[in-house]
C-alpha positions as CSV (number, residue, x, y, z in Angstrom):
1,M,64.5,82.0,8.6
2,S,63.7,80.0,11.6
3,R,62.4,76.7,11.5
4,K,59.0,77.5,12.7
5,L,58.6,80.4,10.1
6,A,59.9,78.2,7.4
7,I,57.1,75.6,8.3
8,V,54.4,78.3,8.1
9,A,55.7,79.6,4.8
10,V,55.4,76.2,3.2
11,A,52.1,75.9,4.6
12,L,50.9,79.2,3.3
13,A,52.4,78.3,-0.2
14,L,50.7,74.9,-0.4
15,G,47.5,76.4,0.9
16,L,47.6,79.1,-1.7
17,G,48.3,76.7,-4.5
18,W,45.4,74.5,-3.4
19,A,43.1,77.3,-3.1
20,I,44.1,78.1,-6.7
21,R,43.7,74.8,-7.7
22,G,40.0,74.7,-6.8
23,H,39.3,76.9,-9.9
24,F,41.3,74.0,-12.1
25,G,40.7,70.8,-10.6
26,H,42.2,67.3,-11.3
27,E,45.8,66.2,-11.6
28,H,47.1,69.2,-13.5
29,G,45.8,71.8,-10.9
30,A,47.0,69.9,-8.0
31,A,50.6,69.4,-9.6
32,W,50.9,73.1,-9.9
33,A,50.2,73.5,-6.2
34,G,52.5,70.8,-5.4
35,G,55.4,72.3,-7.4
36,M,54.7,75.8,-5.2
37,A,55.3,73.6,-2.0
38,G,58.4,71.9,-3.1
39,L,59.9,75.2,-4.4
40,A,58.8,76.9,-1.0
41,I,60.8,74.1,0.9
42,L,63.8,74.7,-1.1
43,F,63.6,78.3,-0.9
44,A,63.4,78.1,2.8
45,A,66.1,75.4,3.4
46,K,68.8,77.3,1.4
47,R,70.7,73.9,0.9
48,K,73.2,74.3,-1.8
49,D,73.0,70.9,-3.0
50,W,69.3,70.8,-3.1
51,N,69.0,74.0,-5.0
52,L,71.3,72.6,-7.8
53,R,68.4,70.2,-8.6
54,M,65.7,72.9,-7.9
55,P,63.8,71.9,-11.2
56,T,64.1,68.3,-10.6
57,L,63.0,68.2,-7.1
58,T,60.2,70.8,-7.9
59,A,58.9,68.4,-10.6
60,I,59.0,65.3,-8.3
61,A,56.8,67.4,-5.7
62,A,54.3,68.5,-8.4
63,V,53.9,64.9,-9.8
64,G,53.6,63.6,-6.4
65,W,50.9,65.9,-5.2
66,G,49.3,65.6,-8.7
67,I,48.5,62.0,-8.5
68,G,45.8,62.2,-6.2
69,G,43.8,64.4,-8.8
70,M,42.3,61.4,-10.2
71,M,40.2,60.7,-7.1
72,S,36.5,61.8,-7.2
73,Y,35.3,63.7,-4.1
74,G,32.6,65.9,-4.9
75,L,29.8,63.5,-3.3
76,I,32.0,62.9,-0.2
77,V,32.0,66.6,0.2
78,G,28.4,66.7,0.1
79,M,28.1,63.9,2.7
80,G,30.0,66.1,5.1
81,R,27.4,68.6,4.6
82,A,24.2,66.2,5.5
83,D,22.3,66.5,8.9
84,D,22.9,63.3,10.4
85,F,25.7,61.8,12.4
86,G,26.3,58.8,10.3
87,N,26.8,60.3,7.0
88,V,28.6,63.3,8.2
89,F,31.1,61.1,9.9
90,Y,31.4,58.8,6.9
91,G,32.0,61.8,4.9
92,L,34.5,63.7,6.9
93,S,36.4,60.3,7.5
94,M,36.6,59.7,3.8
95,L,37.9,63.1,3.0
96,A,40.6,62.4,5.4
97,V,41.4,59.2,3.7
98,I,41.5,61.1,0.3
99,G,43.4,64.0,1.5
100,G,45.9,61.7,3.2
101,L,46.5,60.1,-0.1
102,Y,47.2,63.4,-1.6
103,G,49.7,64.2,1.1
104,Y,51.3,60.7,1.2
105,F,52.2,60.6,-2.6
106,G,53.3,64.4,-2.3
107,G,55.3,64.1,0.8
108,G,56.6,60.5,-0.1
109,L,58.0,61.3,-3.6
110,F,59.3,64.5,-2.8
111,G,61.1,63.0,0.2
112,L,62.8,60.4,-2.0
113,G,64.0,63.2,-4.3
114,L,65.6,64.7,-1.3
115,E,66.8,61.4,0.2
116,S,68.5,60.5,-3.1
117,S,72.3,60.3,-2.8
118,E,75.4,59.2,-4.8
119,Q,75.5,56.1,-2.3
120,K,71.7,55.4,-2.4
121,K,69.6,56.2,-5.4
122,P,66.0,55.2,-6.1
123,N,65.4,53.0,-8.8
124,W,62.4,55.3,-10.2
125,P,61.3,52.9,-13.2
126,A,61.0,50.1,-10.7
127,L,59.3,52.2,-8.2
128,L,56.6,53.5,-10.7
129,T,56.0,50.0,-11.9
130,E,55.3,48.8,-8.5
131,M,53.0,51.6,-7.7
132,M,51.1,51.0,-11.2
133,A,50.8,47.3,-10.3
134,G,49.6,48.0,-6.6
135,G,47.0,50.5,-8.0
136,L,45.7,48.1,-10.6
137,L,45.5,45.2,-8.1
138,A,43.9,47.2,-5.3
139,W,41.1,48.7,-7.7
140,Y,40.5,45.2,-9.1
141,V,40.2,43.5,-5.6
142,L,38.5,46.3,-3.7
143,I,36.1,47.8,-6.5
144,A,35.6,45.0,-9.1
145,Q,35.6,42.0,-6.8
146,F,34.5,43.1,-3.3
147,E,32.5,46.4,-4.4
148,W,33.9,48.3,-1.6
149,K,32.7,51.6,-3.1
150,M,33.4,54.9,-1.2
151,T,31.7,57.3,-3.7
152,P,29.1,55.5,-5.9
153,P,28.2,56.2,-8.8
154,R,31.5,58.3,-9.2
155,S,34.9,57.1,-10.0
156,E,36.5,54.7,-7.4
157,L,40.1,55.6,-8.2
158,W,40.7,56.1,-4.7
159,A,41.3,52.3,-4.4
160,A,43.9,52.7,-7.1
161,C,45.7,55.4,-5.2
162,L,45.5,53.4,-2.1
163,G,47.2,50.2,-3.7
164,A,49.7,52.6,-5.3
165,A,50.5,54.1,-1.7
166,V,50.9,50.8,0.0
167,A,53.5,50.1,-3.1
168,L,55.2,53.2,-2.3
169,T,55.4,52.3,1.2
170,W,56.7,48.9,0.7
171,Y,59.6,50.3,-1.7
172,L,60.4,53.1,0.9
173,Q,60.6,50.8,3.8
174,R,62.6,47.7,2.2
175,N,65.1,50.2,0.7
176,G,65.8,52.1,3.9
177,F,64.4,55.5,2.8
178,S,63.2,56.2,6.4
179,R,63.1,60.1,6.1
180,S,61.0,59.8,2.9
181,L,58.5,57.5,4.6
182,R,58.3,59.9,7.4
183,V,57.6,62.9,5.2
184,A,54.8,60.8,3.5
185,G,53.3,59.9,6.8
186,Y,53.3,63.5,8.1
187,G,52.1,65.0,4.7
188,A,49.3,62.5,4.7
189,L,48.4,63.2,8.4
190,G,48.3,66.9,7.6
191,A,46.4,67.0,4.4
192,G,43.9,64.1,5.8
193,F,43.2,66.5,8.8
194,G,43.2,69.6,6.4
195,F,40.6,68.3,4.0
196,S,38.0,66.9,6.7
197,F,38.5,70.0,8.8
198,G,38.1,72.2,5.6
199,N,35.0,70.7,4.8
200,F,33.7,71.5,8.2
201,L,34.7,75.1,7.7
202,Q,33.0,75.2,4.7
203,T,29.9,74.1,6.3
204,L,30.3,76.9,8.8
205,G,30.9,79.4,6.3
206,T,27.8,78.3,4.5
207,V,25.7,78.5,7.8
208,S,27.0,81.8,8.5
209,G,25.4,83.1,5.4
210,G,28.6,85.1,4.6
211,A,29.2,85.8,0.8
212,F,32.5,83.9,0.0
213,N,33.8,81.0,-1.9
214,W,33.8,78.4,1.1
215,W,34.9,75.8,-1.1
216,N,37.9,77.4,-1.6
217,V,38.4,77.8,2.1
218,M,38.3,74.0,2.2
219,E,41.0,73.6,-0.5
220,F,43.1,76.2,1.4
221,S,42.8,74.0,4.5
222,L,43.7,70.9,2.7
223,G,46.9,72.5,1.3
224,F,47.9,74.5,4.4
225,F,47.8,71.5,6.7
226,G,49.3,69.1,4.1
227,G,52.1,71.6,3.7
228,L,52.5,71.8,7.5
229,G,52.9,68.1,7.9
230,M,55.4,67.8,4.8
231,S,57.7,70.7,5.8
232,Y,57.6,69.6,9.6
233,A,58.8,66.2,8.6
234,V,61.5,67.7,6.4
235,F,62.7,70.5,8.6
236,T,63.0,68.1,11.7
237,R,65.3,65.7,10.3
238,D,69.1,65.9,9.1
239,W,69.4,64.8,5.2
240,P,72.3,63.4,3.4
241,E,74.0,65.3,0.8
242,T,71.9,64.6,-2.4
243,S,72.9,63.2,-5.8
244,A,74.7,65.4,-8.2
245,P,72.5,67.4,-10.5
246,S,71.7,66.1,-14.0
247,K,71.7,68.9,-16.5
248,F,69.2,66.9,-18.8
249,A,67.0,66.1,-16.0
250,N,66.9,69.6,-14.7
251,W,65.9,71.2,-18.1
252,L,63.2,68.5,-18.9
253,A,61.8,69.4,-15.5
254,L,62.1,73.0,-16.1
255,I,60.1,72.5,-19.4
256,F,57.6,70.6,-17.6
257,L,57.1,73.1,-15.0
258,L,57.1,76.2,-17.0
259,F,55.5,74.8,-20.1
260,A,53.8,71.6,-20.3
261,L,52.0,71.8,-16.9
262,P,50.5,75.3,-17.6
263,A,49.5,74.3,-21.1
264,T,47.7,71.4,-19.9
265,N,45.8,73.7,-17.4
266,I,44.9,76.0,-20.6
267,F,43.8,72.8,-22.4
268,Q,41.9,71.5,-19.7
269,A,40.4,74.5,-17.8
270,F,40.2,77.6,-20.3
271,E,37.1,77.3,-22.6
272,I,35.9,79.4,-25.1
273,K,32.1,78.6,-24.1
274,E,32.7,79.6,-20.5
275,F,34.7,83.0,-21.3
276,T,31.8,83.6,-23.9
277,Q,29.2,83.2,-21.2
278,M,31.2,85.3,-18.8
279,A,31.4,88.1,-21.4
280,E,27.4,88.0,-21.9
281,R,26.7,88.1,-18.1
282,V,28.5,91.6,-18.0
283,G,27.0,92.8,-21.3
284,L,30.0,92.9,-23.7
285,A,29.4,94.0,-27.1
286,D,31.3,91.1,-28.7
287,P,31.6,88.1,-26.5
288,V,33.2,85.6,-28.6
289,T,36.1,88.1,-29.4
290,F,36.6,88.6,-25.7
291,A,36.7,84.8,-25.1
292,H,39.3,84.3,-27.9
293,R,41.5,87.1,-26.5
294,Q,41.4,85.3,-23.1
295,M,42.8,82.3,-24.5
296,I,45.5,84.0,-26.4
297,L,46.4,85.9,-23.2
298,G,46.7,82.9,-21.5
299,W,49.1,81.4,-24.0
300,L,51.2,84.7,-24.2
301,I,51.6,84.5,-20.4
302,V,53.0,80.7,-20.9
303,A,55.4,82.2,-23.3
304,A,56.4,84.9,-21.2
305,F,57.0,82.9,-18.2
306,T,58.7,80.1,-20.0
307,I,61.2,82.4,-21.8
308,S,61.9,84.2,-18.5
309,G,62.2,81.1,-16.6
310,V,64.8,79.6,-19.0
311,L,66.8,82.8,-19.0
312,I,66.9,82.8,-15.2
313,W,67.8,79.2,-15.1
314,N,70.5,79.4,-17.8
315,S,72.2,82.4,-15.7
316,V,71.9,80.6,-12.2
317,Q,72.3,76.9,-12.8
318,G,75.6,75.5,-11.2
319,K,76.0,78.5,-8.9
320,P,74.9,77.8,-5.5
321,A,75.3,81.3,-3.9
322,K,73.4,82.8,-6.9
323,L,70.6,80.4,-6.5
324,I,70.1,81.1,-2.9
325,R,70.2,84.8,-3.2
326,L,68.4,85.2,-6.7
327,G,67.3,82.1,-8.4
328,V,65.0,80.2,-6.1
329,P,63.5,83.3,-4.9
330,L,62.5,84.4,-8.3
331,F,61.2,81.1,-9.1
332,F,59.2,80.7,-6.2
333,F,57.5,83.9,-6.4
334,G,57.4,83.9,-10.3
335,Y,55.9,80.5,-10.2
336,S,53.2,81.4,-7.7
337,I,52.3,84.6,-9.4
338,Y,52.0,82.6,-12.9
339,Y,49.3,80.4,-11.2
340,L,47.6,83.5,-9.7
341,I,47.4,85.0,-13.0
342,F,46.0,82.1,-14.5
343,S,43.3,82.1,-11.8
344,H,42.2,85.7,-12.5
345,I,41.9,85.0,-16.2
346,K,39.8,81.8,-15.5
347,K,37.4,83.7,-13.0
348,G,37.3,86.8,-15.1
349,F,39.0,89.1,-12.4
350,F,39.8,91.5,-15.0
351,L,36.2,92.3,-15.6
352,P,35.2,94.5,-12.5
353,S,31.6,94.4,-13.5
354,L,31.3,90.5,-13.2
355,G,31.1,91.1,-9.4
356,L,33.4,91.1,-6.4
357,Q,35.4,87.9,-5.9
358,L,37.0,88.2,-2.5
359,E,39.1,85.2,-2.8
360,Q,41.2,86.5,-5.7
361,Y,42.2,89.4,-3.4
362,F,43.1,87.1,-0.5
363,Y,45.5,85.1,-2.8
364,W,47.7,88.3,-2.8
365,V,47.3,88.7,0.9
366,I,48.6,85.0,1.4
367,L,51.4,85.6,-1.1
368,A,52.3,89.0,0.8
369,G,52.4,87.1,4.0
370,I,55.1,84.6,2.6
371,I,57.1,87.7,1.3
372,A,56.8,89.1,4.7
373,I,58.3,86.0,6.2
374,W,60.9,86.0,3.5
375,L,62.1,89.7,4.2
376,L,62.3,88.8,8.0
377,S,64.7,86.0,7.2
378,L,66.9,87.8,4.5
379,K,70.0,88.3,6.8
380,K,69.7,84.8,8.6
381,E,71.7,81.7,7.5
382,A,70.0,78.1,7.3
383,A,72.8,76.1,8.5
384,D,70.8,74.5,11.5
385,M,67.5,74.4,9.7
386,L,67.6,70.8,9.0
387,V,68.2,68.9,12.2
388,A,67.1,65.5,13.7
389,G,63.9,65.8,15.9
390,A,62.4,63.0,18.3
391,K,62.6,59.5,17.2
392,E,59.4,58.0,15.7
393,T,57.6,55.3,17.4
394,W,54.5,53.3,16.5
395,L,52.9,54.6,19.6
396,R,53.2,58.2,18.6
397,W,51.6,57.3,15.3
398,V,48.8,55.5,16.9
399,I,48.1,58.4,19.1
400,L,48.2,60.8,16.2
401,V,45.6,58.8,14.1
402,V,43.4,58.3,17.1
403,G,43.6,61.9,17.7
404,L,42.5,62.8,14.2
405,L,39.5,60.2,14.4
406,L,38.6,62.0,17.8
407,V,38.7,65.4,16.1
408,I,36.6,64.2,13.2
409,F,34.0,62.8,15.9
410,V,33.9,66.1,17.5
411,I,33.4,68.3,14.5
412,T,30.8,65.8,13.2
413,E,28.8,66.4,16.4
414,I,29.0,70.1,16.2
415,S,28.2,70.1,12.3
416,V,25.0,67.9,12.8
417,N,23.7,70.2,15.6
418,I,24.1,73.6,13.9
419,H,22.0,73.2,10.8
420,G,19.4,71.2,8.9
421,E,19.2,70.1,5.3
422,M,21.8,72.0,3.4
423,P,22.2,72.6,-0.4
424,G,24.5,70.2,-2.0
425,A,24.1,67.7,1.0
426,Q,24.6,63.9,-0.3
427,H,23.5,60.8,1.8
428,R,25.6,57.5,1.4
429,F,23.3,55.7,3.9
430,S,19.6,55.8,4.5
431,I,18.8,56.8,8.0
432,G,15.4,55.3,9.1
433,N,12.7,57.0,11.3
């Protein structure tokens, strides 16, 4: 797989995961999407040492992308739909901050997992303690004391995430994990741009009057550009030989990915009441029975994928060639389909009379695109996939950040000139006559 195709494949994978995440929300939904991105990078890179730690590295990516799920952004999205420059620019800029924090944790922690070696291993308990302390301190100072609120009256946990991100930066910098810091930076830049630009696309879609889930388009944009940034940073650096795999860590991570995370999504996102109302809308004779069957179906799918994943991993662990040829592709596509099926159940996709849900079909189109990229690369090796690119400079990062602000300025100007007051618009600031 060429480097460019690999970057696109990862971007599509995280975009797909984030689009599905729009139906589940919160940390548990974002974590599943992050796991898909981590798997996609391992799948494309074909690094033997990385694949031997596949469950552990995938779980780290899942946790990293899931951390930001605690942040509230519904009102911020509404501000991006306002009809005056001040509120729209504020909304799009704050979405860039929120998306940036998602990508920073997702890229930084996953990069740290990749950069871990026998000579230099991260102290995970110390790092997590520092991140927790940084988060609490930042929230207390910024919110409790200074009352610098981004999205009142909603949760202001963005401040806790910001403090944790500062702590992560400090840890990576002082311990010499420069590759991880770079992945965090590009992940943040991509996801920040993707969230802001995605809200703009959502506005354009609403103005067009097209019957589509435009919120999903925004979520896809966050994931696609976040995956683009993260994978670019990974595939344009040479990486040291990673640390030896731990059987215990791999099995623990596998159970987390295949059982604990999907089970959490069932507990948090599958509701008897919602399924009952869905059945009533299409006129089923026994809505309650249908609702319970949907719940049972969800648990049966968890059992089937968990057992299958355990059996596959048991047959390929410790065998790099088999992992590259069979194990990682099966896990990536299986894990993506796993989430897709959950999305179909959640949205009543198997009830045709409920109405056409175009985004559910587009998910399969995106997955087909990833499969096409994979088929193009079957006979290619990846020995030269990970190479050092241009050296980073502070000037380059200043230009990138300034460029992002200029893009936000331009799309804000376009947005306020193509529509009036929109449904769901919010105003952080009152604009006088």
